[in-house]
C-alpha positions as CSV (number, residue, x, y, z in Angstrom):
1,M,-28.1,25.4,-23.8
2,E,-26.5,26.6,-20.6
3,S,-23.8,29.3,-20.9
4,R,-20.4,28.2,-19.8
5,K,-19.0,30.4,-17.2
6,P,-15.3,31.0,-16.9
7,I,-13.7,29.6,-13.7
8,T,-12.4,31.9,-11.0
9,L,-8.7,32.0,-10.9
10,V,-6.4,32.4,-7.9
11,K,-4.7,35.8,-8.2
12,G,-1.4,35.5,-10.2
13,E,-2.3,32.1,-11.7
14,N,-2.8,33.4,-15.2
15,E,0.3,35.6,-14.9
16,A,2.3,32.5,-14.1
17,G,1.4,31.1,-17.5
18,R,-0.9,28.3,-16.4
19,I,-3.8,29.2,-18.7
20,Y,-3.5,28.3,-22.4
21,P,-2.9,31.7,-24.1
22,D,-4.5,30.6,-27.4
23,E,-7.6,29.1,-25.9
24,P,-10.3,29.0,-28.6
25,S,-13.9,29.9,-28.1
26,R,-14.6,26.2,-28.9
27,F,-12.1,23.4,-29.4
28,K,-12.0,21.8,-32.9
29,E,-9.9,18.8,-33.8
30,T,-7.2,21.1,-35.3
31,D,-6.9,22.8,-31.9
32,V,-6.1,19.6,-30.0
33,D,-2.4,19.0,-30.9
34,P,-1.2,22.6,-30.4
35,F,-2.9,22.6,-27.0
36,L,-1.4,19.3,-25.9
37,T,2.0,20.5,-27.0
38,W,1.6,23.7,-24.9
39,C,0.6,21.5,-21.8
40,V,3.8,19.5,-22.1
41,K,6.0,22.6,-22.4
42,E,4.3,23.9,-19.2
43,G,5.7,20.8,-17.4
44,T,2.5,18.8,-17.0
45,S,2.7,15.1,-16.1
46,D,-1.0,14.4,-16.6
47,I,-3.8,16.2,-18.4
48,S,-7.5,15.7,-17.3
49,I,-10.3,16.6,-19.7
50,Q,-14.0,16.2,-18.9
51,T,-17.4,17.7,-19.5
52,E,-18.5,20.7,-17.5
53,R,-15.0,21.3,-16.0
54,P,-12.0,23.2,-17.3
55,I,-9.1,21.2,-18.5
56,Y,-6.5,20.6,-15.7
57,N,-2.8,20.1,-15.8
58,D,-1.0,18.1,-13.1
59,I,2.3,20.0,-12.5
60,S,4.5,18.6,-9.7
61,G,1.5,17.0,-8.1
62,V,-0.7,20.1,-8.1
63,L,-3.7,20.6,-10.4
64,Y,-3.8,23.9,-12.3
65,P,-6.7,25.0,-14.6
66,A,-5.4,25.1,-18.2
67,T,-8.5,26.8,-19.7
68,F,-10.8,29.6,-18.6
69,R,-13.9,27.7,-19.9
70,A,-15.5,24.5,-18.8
71,M,-15.6,22.0,-21.6
72,D,-19.0,21.3,-23.2
73,A,-20.2,18.4,-25.3
74,S,-18.8,19.9,-28.5
75,D,-15.3,20.4,-27.0
76,M,-15.3,16.8,-25.7
77,T,-16.3,15.5,-29.1
78,A,-13.3,17.2,-30.7
79,F,-10.9,15.7,-28.2
80,L,-12.5,12.2,-28.4
81,N,-12.6,12.2,-32.2
82,K,-9.0,13.4,-32.5
83,I,-7.5,11.1,-29.8
84,Y,-9.6,7.9,-30.3
85,G,-12.0,8.2,-33.2
86,A,-15.7,8.8,-33.9
87,D,-16.8,5.6,-32.2
88,A,-15.4,6.5,-28.8
89,M,-18.7,7.1,-27.0
90,A,-20.3,4.0,-28.6
91,R,-17.4,1.9,-27.2
92,L,-17.7,3.5,-23.8
93,A,-21.5,2.8,-23.8
94,S,-20.6,-1.0,-23.8
95,G,-19.3,-0.5,-20.2
96,K,-15.6,-0.6,-20.8
97,D,-13.0,2.1,-20.5
98,L,-10.5,2.7,-23.3
99,D,-6.7,2.5,-23.0
100,V,-4.8,3.9,-26.0
101,S,-1.6,5.8,-26.9
102,Y,-1.5,9.1,-28.7
103,E,1.3,10.9,-30.4
104,V,1.8,14.6,-31.4
105,R,4.4,15.6,-33.9
106,P,5.2,19.3,-33.4
107,D,7.7,19.1,-36.3
108,R,9.3,16.4,-38.4
109,Y,12.1,15.9,-35.9
110,S,10.3,15.6,-32.6
111,R,7.3,13.7,-31.1
112,I,5.3,13.9,-27.9
113,R,3.7,10.7,-26.7
114,F,0.8,10.1,-24.3
115,R,-0.7,7.1,-22.5
116,V,-4.5,7.8,-22.6
117,N,-7.4,6.4,-20.5
118,I,-11.0,7.3,-21.5
119,T,-13.6,6.5,-19.0
120,A,-17.4,7.0,-19.1
121,I,-18.8,9.4,-16.4
122,Q,-22.0,11.2,-15.7
123,A,-21.9,15.0,-15.9
124,K,-25.0,17.0,-14.9
125,G,-27.2,14.0,-15.5
126,R,-25.8,13.1,-18.9
127,D,-23.4,10.5,-20.1
128,S,-20.0,11.9,-20.9
129,A,-16.3,11.0,-20.5
130,Q,-13.1,11.9,-18.7
131,I,-9.9,11.7,-20.7
132,T,-6.7,11.3,-18.7
133,M,-3.5,11.8,-20.6
134,R,-0.1,10.8,-19.1
135,S,2.9,12.5,-20.8
136,L,5.6,9.9,-21.6
137,P,9.3,10.4,-22.1
138,T,10.5,10.5,-25.7
139,E,12.6,7.4,-25.2
140,P,12.8,4.7,-22.5
141,P,15.2,5.2,-19.6
142,R,18.2,3.0,-19.0
143,L,18.2,0.5,-16.2
144,S,21.0,2.5,-14.5
145,D,18.7,5.6,-14.6
146,L,16.2,3.7,-12.5
147,G,18.7,2.5,-9.9
148,I,18.1,-1.1,-10.7
149,E,20.3,-3.5,-8.7
150,Q,23.2,-5.1,-10.6
151,E,22.0,-8.6,-9.9
152,I,18.8,-7.9,-11.7
153,I,20.6,-6.4,-14.6
154,D,23.0,-9.4,-14.8
155,N,20.1,-11.8,-15.0
156,W,17.8,-9.8,-17.3
157,A,18.8,-11.5,-20.6
158,P,18.3,-15.3,-20.4
159,R,18.8,-17.1,-23.7
160,Q,15.3,-18.5,-23.2
161,G,12.7,-18.6,-20.5
162,M,10.5,-16.2,-18.7
163,V,11.2,-13.0,-16.7
164,I,8.2,-11.6,-14.8
165,V,7.9,-8.0,-13.5
166,T,5.2,-7.6,-10.8
167,G,3.7,-4.9,-8.7
168,P,0.4,-2.9,-8.2
169,T,-1.0,-0.5,-10.7
170,G,1.3,2.5,-11.0
171,S,4.4,0.7,-9.7
172,G,6.5,1.4,-12.8
173,K,6.3,-2.1,-14.3
174,S,6.1,-0.9,-17.9
175,T,9.0,1.6,-17.4
176,L,11.2,-1.2,-16.0
177,L,10.3,-3.5,-18.9
178,A,11.1,-0.7,-21.4
179,A,14.4,0.0,-19.8
180,G,15.2,-3.7,-20.0
181,N,14.3,-3.7,-23.7
182,R,16.6,-0.7,-24.2
183,M,19.5,-2.6,-22.6
184,L,18.8,-5.6,-24.9
185,L,18.8,-3.4,-28.0
186,E,22.0,-1.5,-27.0
187,R,24.0,-4.7,-26.6
188,I,26.9,-4.9,-29.1
189,G,25.2,-7.7,-31.0
190,G,21.7,-6.3,-30.6
191,C,18.9,-8.7,-29.7
192,G,17.5,-10.0,-33.0
193,K,13.8,-9.8,-33.6
194,M,11.8,-8.3,-30.7
195,L,8.0,-8.4,-30.7
196,T,6.0,-6.4,-28.1
197,Y,2.3,-6.6,-27.3
198,E,1.1,-3.7,-25.1
199,A,-2.1,-2.0,-23.9
200,P,-1.3,0.7,-24.8
201,I,2.1,1.2,-26.3
202,E,3.9,3.5,-23.9
203,F,7.5,3.7,-25.0
204,T,8.9,3.5,-28.6
205,Y,12.4,2.6,-29.6
206,D,12.9,4.6,-32.8
207,T,15.7,6.6,-31.3
208,I,17.6,3.6,-30.0
209,K,20.5,2.8,-32.3
210,S,20.6,-1.0,-32.8
211,P,21.4,-2.1,-36.3
212,R,21.3,-5.8,-35.5
213,S,17.8,-5.6,-34.0
214,L,14.3,-5.3,-35.3
215,V,11.5,-4.2,-33.0
216,S,7.8,-4.6,-33.9
217,Q,5.2,-3.2,-31.5
218,S,1.5,-4.1,-31.5
219,E,-1.2,-2.5,-29.4
220,I,-4.0,-4.4,-27.7
221,P,-6.8,-4.3,-28.7
222,R,-6.1,-1.9,-31.6
223,H,-4.0,-4.4,-33.6
224,L,-4.9,-7.7,-32.0
225,P,-7.8,-8.6,-29.7
226,D,-6.0,-9.7,-26.6
227,F,-2.6,-10.7,-25.1
228,E,-3.2,-14.4,-25.7
229,A,-3.7,-13.7,-29.4
230,G,-0.5,-11.7,-29.3
231,V,1.6,-14.6,-28.1
232,R,0.0,-16.9,-30.6
233,N,0.8,-14.4,-33.3
234,A,4.4,-14.1,-32.1
235,L,5.0,-17.8,-32.4
236,R,4.3,-17.5,-36.2
237,R,6.9,-14.7,-36.7
238,K,10.2,-16.3,-35.6
239,P,11.1,-13.8,-32.8
240,N,14.0,-13.9,-30.4
241,I,12.2,-11.9,-27.7
242,I,8.5,-11.6,-26.9
243,M,7.2,-9.0,-24.5
244,V,3.6,-9.5,-23.3
245,G,2.3,-6.4,-21.6
246,E,0.3,-8.3,-19.0
247,A,-0.2,-12.0,-18.2
248,R,-3.7,-11.4,-16.7
249,D,-5.6,-14.6,-17.3
250,R,-5.2,-18.4,-17.7
251,E,-5.0,-18.3,-21.5
252,T,-2.3,-15.6,-21.7
253,I,-0.2,-17.3,-18.9
254,S,-0.5,-20.6,-20.7
255,A,0.5,-19.1,-24.1
256,A,3.5,-17.3,-22.5
257,I,4.7,-20.6,-20.9
258,E,4.4,-22.3,-24.3
259,A,6.4,-19.5,-25.9
260,A,9.1,-19.8,-23.3
261,Q,9.2,-23.6,-23.6
262,T,9.8,-23.3,-27.4
263,G,13.1,-21.5,-27.0
264,H,12.0,-17.8,-26.7
265,A,12.9,-15.2,-24.1
266,V,9.5,-14.0,-22.8
267,Y,9.0,-10.9,-20.6
268,T,5.7,-10.1,-19.0
269,T,4.0,-8.4,-16.0
270,T,1.4,-9.3,-13.4
271,H,-0.5,-7.3,-10.8
272,T,1.0,-9.3,-7.8
273,T,3.3,-8.3,-5.0
274,G,6.1,-10.6,-3.9
275,V,8.0,-13.4,-5.6
276,A,6.3,-16.3,-3.9
277,S,2.8,-14.8,-4.2
278,T,3.4,-14.3,-8.0
279,V,4.1,-18.0,-8.5
280,R,1.1,-18.9,-6.3
281,R,-1.3,-16.6,-8.1
282,M,-0.2,-17.7,-11.6
283,I,-0.8,-21.3,-10.7
284,S,-4.1,-20.6,-9.1
285,S,-5.4,-19.1,-12.3
286,F,-5.7,-22.6,-13.8
287,E,-8.4,-25.1,-13.1
288,K,-7.7,-27.5,-10.3
289,E,-7.3,-30.5,-12.6
290,E,-4.6,-28.8,-14.7
291,R,-2.7,-26.9,-11.9
292,G,-0.1,-29.6,-11.4
293,E,0.9,-29.8,-15.1
294,R,0.8,-26.0,-15.6
295,A,2.8,-25.4,-12.4
296,Y,5.7,-27.6,-13.4
297,A,5.6,-26.1,-16.9
298,L,5.8,-22.6,-15.4
299,M,8.7,-23.6,-13.1
300,E,10.6,-25.1,-16.0
301,T,10.5,-21.7,-17.8
302,L,11.0,-19.3,-14.9
303,R,14.3,-17.4,-14.9
304,M,13.6,-14.3,-12.7
305,I,10.8,-12.5,-10.9
306,V,11.1,-8.9,-9.9
307,T,8.4,-7.2,-7.8
308,Q,8.5,-3.4,-7.5
309,S,6.7,-0.7,-5.4
310,L,7.1,3.0,-6.0
311,V,7.1,5.0,-2.7
312,P,7.5,8.7,-2.0
313,K,10.9,9.9,-1.1
314,V,11.5,12.1,1.9
315,D,13.0,14.9,-0.2
316,G,10.4,14.6,-3.1
317,G,9.9,12.3,-6.0
318,R,9.4,8.6,-5.9
319,L,11.7,5.6,-5.3
320,G,11.5,2.1,-6.7
321,V,11.9,-0.6,-4.0
322,R,12.2,-4.1,-5.2
323,E,12.1,-7.8,-4.2
324,W,13.6,-10.3,-6.6
325,M,14.7,-13.8,-7.1
326,V,16.6,-15.6,-9.8
327,F,15.7,-19.2,-10.7
328,P,18.9,-21.0,-11.8
329,D,18.8,-24.7,-12.8
330,A,19.6,-25.9,-9.3
331,V,16.6,-24.0,-7.8
332,R,14.2,-25.1,-10.5
333,E,15.3,-28.7,-10.1
334,K,14.8,-28.5,-6.3
335,L,11.3,-27.1,-6.7
336,L,10.3,-29.5,-9.4
337,D,11.2,-32.4,-7.1
338,M,8.6,-31.0,-4.6
339,D,4.8,-30.8,-4.6
340,F,3.9,-27.4,-6.0
341,D,1.7,-26.7,-2.9
342,E,5.0,-26.5,-0.9
343,W,6.6,-23.9,-3.3
344,T,5.4,-20.8,-1.5
345,N,7.2,-21.5,1.7
346,E,10.3,-22.8,0.0
347,I,10.6,-19.8,-2.3
348,E,10.3,-17.5,0.7
349,R,13.1,-19.4,2.3
350,L,15.3,-19.3,-0.9
351,I,14.9,-15.5,-1.6
352,P,17.8,-14.4,0.6
353,S,20.2,-16.8,-1.2
354,Y,19.0,-16.1,-4.7
355,G,17.8,-12.6,-4.6
356,Q,16.6,-10.0,-2.0
357,S,13.5,-9.7,0.0
358,M,11.3,-6.5,0.0
359,K,12.0,-6.2,3.8
360,K,15.7,-6.0,3.2
361,S,15.4,-3.6,0.3
362,A,13.1,-1.4,2.3
363,T,15.3,-1.5,5.4
364,E,18.3,-0.4,3.3
365,V,16.5,2.7,1.8
366,F,14.9,3.6,5.2
367,E,18.3,3.5,7.0
368,K,19.7,5.8,4.4
369,G,16.9,8.3,5.2
370,L,15.3,8.0,1.7
371,I,11.8,7.0,2.8
372,S,9.6,7.7,5.8
373,K,8.9,5.2,8.6
374,T,5.3,5.1,7.5
375,H,6.2,3.8,4.0
376,Y,8.8,1.5,5.4
377,L,6.2,-0.1,7.6
378,L,3.8,-0.4,4.6
379,L,6.5,-2.1,2.5
380,T,7.4,-4.6,5.3
381,G,3.9,-5.4,6.4
382,G,4.3,-3.6,9.7
383,G,1.9,-0.8,9.0
384,E,-1.8,-0.3,8.7
385,G,-3.6,-0.2,5.3
């Protein structure tokens, strides 16, 4: 077995407290939670653990070694078994990465939550894994904390129908949904029975006081095999609100439409950008012979689409920039009287009257000096990339 050499530190790094002071000679499962707790106290946003490398903390966008030693197979086994279970490597061998949540309870009154991705990699010619752990807030933010526009807030809670949050990976869709859920829970009358299906569960609502609400969260695929199964499951449980983490395929989109048609408020996300392109992409997921029927069913249930991008701010941090459109009865009736092939152009024309375009939102924050010209051009389609 090769000896593991300690890494070379930049002078002053250890004095700054970046290296775990209680680093064991070899990690065991009992060492994992104390180490993760220390990482969060150090201010990390992401922890990266992989074979043949020290563990790294991402603190304010800079990677800092958190251990002297590189991790070997035994260390990795301890982390994998503790975070996921003994069958982690066997599941990775099937060619799929693993998305889970993980929770540490330092004491009976507090908790630390992580969103975890485990991906198979090759390290020195052998199969191994990289574990990426994103530290999550203890409770979801409020919509006002995120700077969400009042028009979006005012239309967030339809009695029935579908609200869709869209954007690329890492655009804050899950955070926006969680903030919306918190608003529903904190209403004077609560929200009734809320069922969420997520992959993985990122935010929990235990600390939100809502005596007239009941929240039940299920993780895909730990509790149910996929999002379609989640929606089918929800329809048997008499909910008021259904949150589907992602409408990623024809079966899930169809099930979500059915749930909205049967009197439920349904919230979901897609990896699209733009209101009109979201409608187009959802319709195109169906076979040609069923697109017409499914398109009109979708339009009957649509209540609002919000598309969000996170861009760096000039003075640090990131800013959510949004395009949105509300679909009141008059708009849905107008579109339902048209061929669905004409919807894209018509929706683009209607956005300024029933919402706000990404170009206008980006222009507003650019003129306030909040984002750079480069990111403004990227948001408005005027840049390269």
